[in-house]
KELOVEX-870473 format. One line per 3 residues: number of its first residue (from 1); their letters; for each residue x, y, z of C-alpha. Coordinates in nm, 2 decimals. Example, Ala and Ser with C-alpha at 12.3 -4.5 7.8 and 13.67 -1.06 7.14 Angstrom:
residues 2
1 = AS = 1.23/-0.45/0.78 ~ 1.37/-0.11/0.71
END
This chain:
residues 166
1 = MRK = -3.74/-9.77/3.26 ~ -3.98/-10.04/3.14 ~ -4.24/-10.23/3.37
4 = RSR = -4.31/-10.56/3.31 ~ -4.60/-10.70/3.41 ~ -4.70/-10.94/3.74
7 = SAR = -4.73/-11.27/3.52 ~ -4.41/-11.14/3.25 ~ -4.17/-11.20/3.63
10 = GTT = -4.22/-11.55/3.71 ~ -4.20/-11.67/3.35 ~ -3.77/-11.68/3.41
13 = LIE = -3.81/-11.86/3.70 ~ -4.02/-12.13/3.56 ~ -3.82/-12.15/3.22
16 = AMI = -3.50/-12.20/3.44 ~ -3.57/-12.46/3.64 ~ -3.78/-12.65/3.28
19 = AML = -3.35/-12.63/3.18 ~ -3.23/-12.79/3.50 ~ -3.45/-13.06/3.49
22 = VVT = -3.39/-13.13/3.11 ~ -3.01/-13.13/3.19 ~ -3.06/-13.30/3.45
25 = IGG = -3.24/-13.63/3.26 ~ -3.03/-13.57/3.02 ~ -2.66/-13.63/3.24
28 = VGA = -2.86/-13.92/3.41 ~ -2.94/-14.06/3.07 ~ -2.55/-14.02/2.96
31 = LAI = -2.44/-14.17/3.34 ~ -2.66/-14.48/3.19 ~ -2.48/-14.53/2.86
34 = YKV = -2.16/-14.53/3.05 ~ -2.19/-14.78/3.26 ~ -2.31/-15.00/3.00
37 = QLG = -2.05/-14.96/2.83 ~ -1.82/-14.99/3.13 ~ -1.97/-15.38/3.14
40 = MNA = -1.93/-15.39/2.70 ~ -1.55/-15.34/2.75 ~ -1.52/-15.57/3.02
43 = DAR = -1.67/-15.82/2.82 ~ -1.48/-15.74/2.58 ~ -1.17/-15.78/2.71
46 = RIT = -1.26/-16.12/2.85 ~ -1.38/-16.29/2.52 ~ -0.97/-16.12/2.39
49 = EAT = -0.82/-16.30/2.65 ~ -1.00/-16.58/2.57 ~ -0.95/-16.56/2.23
52 = ALA = -0.60/-16.60/2.25 ~ -0.59/-16.85/2.56 ~ -0.78/-17.09/2.27
55 = RDL = -0.56/-16.95/1.99 ~ -0.23/-17.04/2.18 ~ -0.37/-17.34/2.24
58 = VEG = -0.41/-17.45/1.92 ~ -0.08/-17.29/1.79 ~ 0.09/-17.49/2.10
61 = MAL = -0.02/-17.83/1.98 ~ 0.04/-17.81/1.64 ~ 0.37/-17.86/1.75
64 = WPF = 0.33/-18.20/1.95 ~ 0.36/-18.51/1.73 ~ 0.05/-18.66/1.63
67 = DDA = 0.07/-18.95/1.86 ~ 0.12/-18.76/2.25 ~ -0.13/-18.85/2.48
70 = RLS = -0.23/-18.46/2.48 ~ -0.42/-18.56/2.14 ~ -0.56/-18.89/2.26
73 = NDV = -0.96/-18.88/2.25 ~ -1.09/-18.96/2.58 ~ -1.43/-18.97/2.60
76 = PEN = -1.59/-19.06/2.23 ~ -1.90/-18.97/2.37 ~ -1.84/-18.62/2.25
79 = DTD = -1.63/-18.68/1.86 ~ -2.06/-18.53/1.72 ~ -1.99/-18.19/1.88
82 = IAD = -1.62/-18.11/2.01 ~ -1.70/-17.77/1.90 ~ -2.02/-17.78/2.17
85 = TTQ = -2.25/-17.61/1.93 ~ -2.53/-17.74/2.23 ~ -2.36/-17.50/2.46
88 = AFE = -2.28/-17.74/2.72 ~ -1.97/-17.58/2.80 ~ -2.18/-17.26/2.90
91 = DAA = -2.44/-17.46/3.14 ~ -2.24/-17.77/3.30 ~ -2.06/-17.70/3.62
94 = VPV = -1.82/-17.96/3.49 ~ -1.80/-17.95/3.10 ~ -1.74/-18.34/2.90
97 = ADH = -1.40/-18.29/2.77 ~ -1.13/-18.50/2.69 ~ -0.92/-18.25/2.82
100 = GEA = -0.82/-18.01/3.03 ~ -0.60/-17.78/3.15 ~ -0.38/-18.08/3.38
103 = DLT = -0.34/-18.26/3.07 ~ -0.14/-17.99/2.97 ~ 0.17/-18.14/3.14
106 = KGS = 0.06/-18.52/3.06 ~ 0.31/-18.73/3.00 ~ 0.54/-18.62/3.14
109 = ATW = 0.48/-18.29/2.87 ~ 0.63/-17.90/2.93 ~ 0.37/-17.65/2.87
112 = TGL = 0.50/-17.35/2.69 ~ 0.21/-17.10/2.58 ~ 0.04/-16.89/2.77
115 = PSR = 0.00/-16.95/3.17 ~ -0.33/-17.07/3.30 ~ -0.54/-16.73/3.41
118 = DGF = -0.73/-16.64/3.72 ~ -1.15/-16.71/3.59 ~ -1.06/-16.87/3.28
121 = ERY = -1.09/-17.31/3.26 ~ -0.90/-17.45/2.89 ~ -1.04/-17.79/2.74
124 = WNV = -1.00/-17.96/2.42 ~ -1.15/-18.24/2.28 ~ -1.02/-18.42/1.99
127 = APD = -1.23/-18.69/1.75 ~ -1.08/-18.90/1.48 ~ -1.21/-18.78/1.13
130 = ATG = -1.39/-18.99/0.82 ~ -1.05/-19.12/0.64 ~ -0.94/-19.26/1.04
133 = RAI = -0.58/-19.03/0.90 ~ -0.60/-18.70/1.12 ~ -0.77/-18.58/1.35
136 = RIA = -1.00/-18.21/1.44 ~ -0.99/-18.13/1.78 ~ -1.15/-17.80/1.92
139 = AIV = -1.02/-17.60/2.19 ~ -1.30/-17.43/2.45 ~ -1.21/-17.15/2.66
142 = RWQ = -1.42/-17.06/2.95 ~ -1.56/-16.83/3.25 ~ -1.73/-16.79/3.46
145 = HGS = -2.01/-16.51/3.34 ~ -2.30/-16.43/3.61 ~ -2.48/-16.72/3.71
148 = GWR = -2.36/-16.91/3.41 ~ -2.06/-16.95/3.15 ~ -1.97/-16.81/2.83
151 = RVV = -1.71/-16.93/2.59 ~ -1.48/-16.91/2.30 ~ -1.39/-17.24/2.07
154 = ALT = -1.07/-17.27/1.83 ~ -1.09/-17.56/1.59 ~ -0.79/-17.71/1.41
157 = SRA = -0.73/-18.05/1.25 ~ -0.40/-18.25/1.25 ~ -0.31/-18.49/0.95
160 = STT = -0.15/-18.80/1.05 ~ 0.20/-18.89/0.86 ~ 0.25/-19.19/0.94
163 = GMG = 0.20/-19.41/0.65 ~ 0.13/-19.11/0.39 ~ 0.31/-19.14/0.08
166 = P = 0.58/-18.85/0.01
END
């Protein structure tokens, strides 16, 4: 039987402790990545829900008559930025918009689209196009994110059929 020297006996214990430290650091790193991934999945889910609400609103507007009160340009001051390119909807407590959630049933209209979802706010802006024979529409859905807001925007347009030829 071979005898080990005194210096060789403690080496395996030190190696095992270093290996445990490396595994622990790796495990902590994996948990941190998992936590970030959970947050990103939650953000993606909120963006998907908001996009569905915005697309549903735009598709519902396609069924409204061109002269529907819900398609009126109530705030002409926002006509140059109906799609919120300045991101005012992410900062303002109460954004400036032509229409909001309550206007879905404006003028005794019936809303048959997706119902309101907790935490989401729907708005839409309407502006005439350059010819005056069509309108541009931006549906904006926003939700609280941290101390501010996030939002998605869906754009569409509607042409007037009044006075147009065959």
